[in-house]
N, C-alpha and C positions, 0 to 999 in steps of 0.2 A: 504494500500500500504506500502511495506517495506521501500522504499526509501522516503526521504523528497521530496515532489513534487516541481519541479522547471520548469517553462515554460518561454518562451520568445516570445516577439513580436519584429520582426526584420525588420522594414521598411527601404526603401532607401529614402534619402532626395532629391528626384528629383522633388518635387512639393507638392501641398497640399495633405493631407491624404484622399484618397477616402473612401466613406462610406463602401465599401467592406473591406478595411483595418481596419476600426473601428470595424466591425463585428468580424474580426479575433482577434483583440485585446480583444474585449469583451469576446469571448469564452475562450481565454487563461486566462483572469482575473477570470471568473466564475469558471473555472476548478481549478485554483490555490486556490482560496478562499474556494471552496467546500472541498478541501483536506488540508486546513491549510498550503498551500504551498507559494511559492514566484513567483511573476510576474516580469519578467525582461524586460527592454527595451534595445535593442541593435541597434545601428545605422549602417546599412550596406552601407557604403559609399565608397566601393572599386572602383566603376565606377566614377572616378573624372570628366569625361567629361560630365556626366549628373547631377552633383551636382548643387543644386539650393540654393542660399543664403536665409536664413530664413525658409527653409523647416523643419529643425530639431526642431526649436523652435515652429513651427506650430504643429508638431506632439505632442510635450509635452503639449502645450496649449489645443489641441483637447482632449487628454486623460484626462486632468484635468477637462475640461468642462463637459465631459461625466461621470465624477465621477468614472473613472476606472484608477486611477493613478498607476504608476509602483512602485514597492518596491525597485528595484535596477536598476541603469542605469546611464547615464552621469550626474555627479555631485550629485549623491544620493546613499548612502550606497555602495560605489564602492568596494565591497568585491572581485570581480573577474575582476576589471577594467584593462585597460581602456575599455569603452563600445562603442567606435567608432572604426570601423575596420581600418580606415585610420591611427589610432594611434597604431595599432598592426602589422604594415607592416612587421617588421623584424621577427616577430614570425612565420608567415606563410611560409617564405622561408625555414626555417630549417625543417618544417614538409614536405614540398614538396621534399626536398633533402633526407629526411628519406625514402620517398616512392621510390625514385630512387635507393637508397642503398639497399632496400629490393626487388627490381625488380618489383615493382608494378607501376612504372611510368618511363618516359624517356624524354630526351631532344628532341625537334623537331625544326629543323632549317629551315623548309620550309618557303619560302617567301609568302606573300599574292598573288603575281603575279603567283607563281607556283601553289598555291592551286586554284586560279581562273581558271587557265588553265585546271586543272584536272576536276573541276566542269563542265566547259563548254564542255569539251570532253565527259564526261559521259552523259550530257544532250543531246548532239547531237546523242548519241546512244540509247536514251530513258532510260538511267539509272540514278541512284542517287549516287553521290559521298559520300562515308562514309569512314572516316579515322579510320581504325581499323585493326583487325588481318589479313584480306584478302589482304591488300595492304601496310601495314606499312613497310615491309622489302624492298619495292620498292621506298620508299620516303626518305627524308633527315632527319634522326633522329639517336639517339644514339643506336638504335637497328640494323640499316642497315649499319652504318659507323663503322670504326675501332676505337679502343680506342684512338689511336694517332690522328685520324681525329677529333674526338669529342673534345679532349683536345686542339687541335690547334684552333678550332672554338671558344671554350670558352675563351681561352687565348687572341684571337684576338678581343674579345668583339662582336662577331656576335650575332645578335638578335636571341632569342630562346623563346619557350614556353615549359612548362612542361605538358605533357599529361599523363592521367591515362591509364594504360595498361589493357584494358578490356579483360577478359578471352574468350577463344574459346570453343564452344561445351559444355557449362554448362547451367543448368536451375536454375535460382534464385527463391527461394521461399520467398516471402515478406509478411509481415503482416501489415495491416492497421486497426485501431480501427473501422473506418467507412466503409471502402471498403471490409474488410475481407481479405481472402488469395488471393495473386496475384502471378502468375508465369510469369517469363520473360526469354526468350531465349537470352543468352549473345551474340549470333552471330549477332543480329540485333543492338547491342549497338555500338556507336562510342567511340573513345578514347578522352574523353572530356579534354579540356584544364583546368588545375588546377592553373597554374601560368602564368601570361602574360609577354610579353616582356617589359612592362613599370615598372616591379618590383612589381606589385600588384597581389594578388591572385584573382581568379574568385570567384563567389558566392559559388560554390560547395566546394572548399577547405576551405575557410574562415568560412563558415557556420558549417562544420563538426568539424573543430578544435575548434571554439568558443563554440559550443554546448557541446563538450567534456570537455573543460577546465572550462566552467561555470557550469558544472554538471547538464545540462538540462536533465530532465527525460522524458519529453513528448514534441514532436514537433507537434504543432497544427497550420496548415497553410492552405493556399488556394489550391484549386484543380489544379491550374496551375503548381504547383510544383510536382504533382504526377509523371510525366514522369522522374523526377530527382531522384525518390526514389531508383531505381535500383543502380545508381551510388553511392548514399549516403550509401546504405547498404554495397556495396563493399568497400568503403573507410573505414568504421568502421572495417570491417573484415581485410583490409590491415594493418591498424594501430594496430590491436589486441585489440580494445576497445569495451566495451559493448555499444550497440546502444540504443538510447531512443525508446520509443514507438511513433508511428506516427499516425496522424489523419489528413486527408485531407478534408477540408470543401467544400461543394458544391458551385458552382458559384452563384452569385447574378445576375439574369437575367433581361432583359429589361421588362417594364410593359406589353409588348406583349407576353412575355415568350420565345422570340426567340433571342438568342445572349446575350452576357455579357453586363451588365449595364455600360454605359459610360457617360461622361460629356455631350456629344452631346444629349443624350436622355433627360437629365435634362433641357438643354437649349431649346430643341424643345418643351417639354411638360410643362415647367415652374416650375420645382422643383429642389432643390439643390441635389448635389451628394457628397457634402463635409460638414463636421460638422461645420466648421467656415468659414467665408468669407476669401477669398484669394486675396490679393492686392500686387502682386509683382511689383518691380520697373520697370521691363520690362516683357512683355508677357500678356497673358489674365488674367483678373480678374474673380473671380467666387464667387457666393453667397453661404452662409452657412446656416445651419439649425438654428444656434443660432440667427443670425441677421434677419432671416425670421420669428422669433417669436416662434420657437419651444422650448419646455421644454426638457432639457437633459434627464429627466426620460422617457419622451414619446419616444424620439429617441432610447434610449437603450431598452425599452420594445419592440418596433417595430423590432429592429434589432435582438433581441434574437429569434424572431419567423421566421427569414429568414434562414430556414434550420434545425430548431430544434422545437420540440414540447414537452410539458410536459406529454402528454398522458392523459390529462384531458380536460375539457371544459374551464378551467380558462384561461383568456387572459391578465388580468391586474396583473402585478407583480411589487413589489418593487424590488430594486436591491438585497436586503437581501433575498427576496423570490426566485429570480432567482438563487442566489448562492445555496440555499438549494435544489432547484428542478433540477438544471442542471446536465445532464448526457450525455457524448459523445455517449453512446449507442443509444440515442434518436435523434441523428443528422442524417438527411437524406442524401442519396447519390445523389439524383436528385437535379438539380438546383432549386433555390428559386426565384419566380417572385417578383419583386419589385413593390409594389402597392402604388402609391402616395396618393390615397384616404384613404388607411388604416392608414398611418402614421398621416394623418390629424385627423382621428377618434381617434387615441391614444391621440393626442394633445388636442382634445376637452375634452376627459375624464380627463386628467391631469389638464386642465384649471379649471374644476369644483372643483377640490380638493385644488386649491390654495386659500389662504385667500383673502377676498375682500380688505384688507388693502395693501397686497403685490401687488395685481393686480392694485390697485388704484395708487400706487407709480409708477409702470411701465407705466401706462396709462398717468399719468401726465407728465412724462419725454418724452413721445412719442408725445405729442401735446402742442405746445406753447400756445394755447388758454386757457390751464388749469393751467398755471403757478401761477396765483393769486387765484385760486379756492381752498377753504378749502378741505384738503385731506379726511376729514371724510365724506363730501358731495359726493366726487367722489367715495368713497368706497360704499356708499349707492346706488349710480347709478350703479356701477359695479355689486352689488348684484342683481339688478333687470334685468340686461341684459346678464350676463355672460353665462347663460344656452344656449343662442343662438349663442355664440361666440366660435371659435376655437383658435383664436389668440388675443393678446392684440390689434393688429392693427385693429381688427374688431370692437372694442368698439366705435370708433367715429361714424361710420355709423349707429350703433345700438342705440346711445344715445346722439347724438349732440344736440337734441332738449331739453335735460335737462340743457344745458348750453347756447344755443342761440336759439332765436325764429326762426321758419321756415320762409324763405323768399318767398316761393312759395308753391303751393299745387299740389301734384301729379295729373297729368292730367287725367289718367285713373280712379283713385280713386274719383276724383271730379265729373266726369260724373256719377259715381255710387251713390255718396252720396248727391249731391246737387239737390234738387227739387224746385218746384215753391214756396213752403211754408217754405223752409229751413231758409230763412232770419228771418221770424217772429218767427219761433220756437226757433232759436238760440238767438234771442233778449230776449225771455222769459227765456231761460236757463241762460242767462247772469244775469238777475234780480234775479233768484234763487240763483245763485252762489254768487252774491254780498251781499245777505242777510245772508249768512252763516258766523257766527262769530267763531265757533269752527271748524277751517279748518283742520280737521283730516280725514283720509281715511274713517273710519266708518261713520262719519257724512256726508261727501260728498256723499257717496254711498246711504245712507238712504234718504237724502233730494232730490237728483237729480232723483233717481229711483222712489221715492215716488211721485214726481211731474209728472213723465212720466206716472205712473200707474193711478194717479188721472185724468190726462188729456186724458187717453185712447189713447195715441200715440204709434205707433210701436217703439220699442227700437232702431231699426236700423235707423229710421229717426232722432233720436237724437244723438245716440252714434257715428255713422260714421262721421257726420260733426263735432262733438265735438272733436273726435280724430284728424281729419284733422286740426282743429284750433290749437291744442296743438303740434302736431307732424309734420304736413305737408304731411303725408302719413298714410296709414292704416297699421301701424306696431307699435311695442312696447308693453310694459307690460300693466297692467290694467290702464285704463284712470284715475281712482281716485288716484292710486299711483303716476302717473305723476303730477296730479294737486297738490297733497300734497307736492311733492318734489320741484316743481318750485314756489309754494306759491300762495297766493290769488291774489296779485297784478299782477303777471305775467300771471296767468290764465285769469284774467279779460282782460288784455291788448291783449292777443292772441285771445280771443273771440271777442273783439271789432274790431280787425283787420280783422277777417274773415267776420264779418257782413258788414264792409265797402266794402269788396271785392265782396260780393254777389250782 
């Protein structure tokens, strides 16, 4: 690419960052790093009515947790700052007026009541009200009013908006990296508001001006912005600026595949739709992937496959591998179904790659019962059970018997394992175990299994009740690994308790 690649992620601070926004940020990050470019964070806070305290910091924290930090943005390498649109307010007005001067935009003085009347009138006739070439000369604006009337209204301080003057009878030919060539008839476009009566620009104007001034080369954003592409193309043309290349990412769909993924879907089916937990002072809280025990690498690996594929069978990618493999040409047009089970599958894989020591530290912090337990012992336990775990939160259910003796025995398993002769058999097993001095796994295995073979007893008649004595259920790793870990005295105590119970 001839130009230095510069991309931007431009969320609005109206609440927690949705997982779809994280996917957009990720694809921008991967594209930038693939081409040795720059990943910019810009906060689009022109809609002050929807601004939520703490949302901007949440966005920054989320990107950092996901290991896709921005190169430029608020408080960081502010080469083209400021990076909050609310701090660039004066800038946009001059560009809006530049469009008026060039005849590409105009002042509109219509009140909300007047516009509501027109909408209602059109609806009563089965029509849709569109403010554009076919009616703008009949409405209250600087195209229909005389120069003196416009000056009088501006001098009097009448409320106004600035609208883009969309052309009549033209065909726009647009290009999108993912969607291909797109044709738009300008007659169906409305004259969008570019500058509002509160002195703030709309998304359309601010976005174009900022992308130009920040030298953005590629705009990679969600499919919901595709209908705005025609206006954005026209704005670049009206200003006489080179436009960036556009790529509109597919929607992330509900697990059913029907409709856009929402917080309600996560609440209903029990999975997060936000990277981090959200605890606003007022309003609804929301759980996050971090707090639910997901690894950031697993979340990123999963999100990369929502709408993109590498063209190979490989599914597990490090971030560096994703950067190397990523290509916008391999992003799909069709929506990508969000599969909660698949992200758990990714997390399970990443769980296996974590060191036992790191997992042990997380496990210890997670359970107060482990505070006084030696971390090396916990790490050994983790090594025995992590293959069956997808989250650190799973460890206690899988391994509690390594730390505390079972208080009861699984009812269904007991019916299967306990027979009339179980008590006498386990009494003999207790004697065998008590006589073992070298309490190592190999010795335990040799002595107990040798005794079973010598007595010609079915292995199930011994091993099932022995496991119940140690674990309380028919689960867990090898019985002899468990005995070695908990030690001779504890193994004997648990056997004695089982015998007393029978």
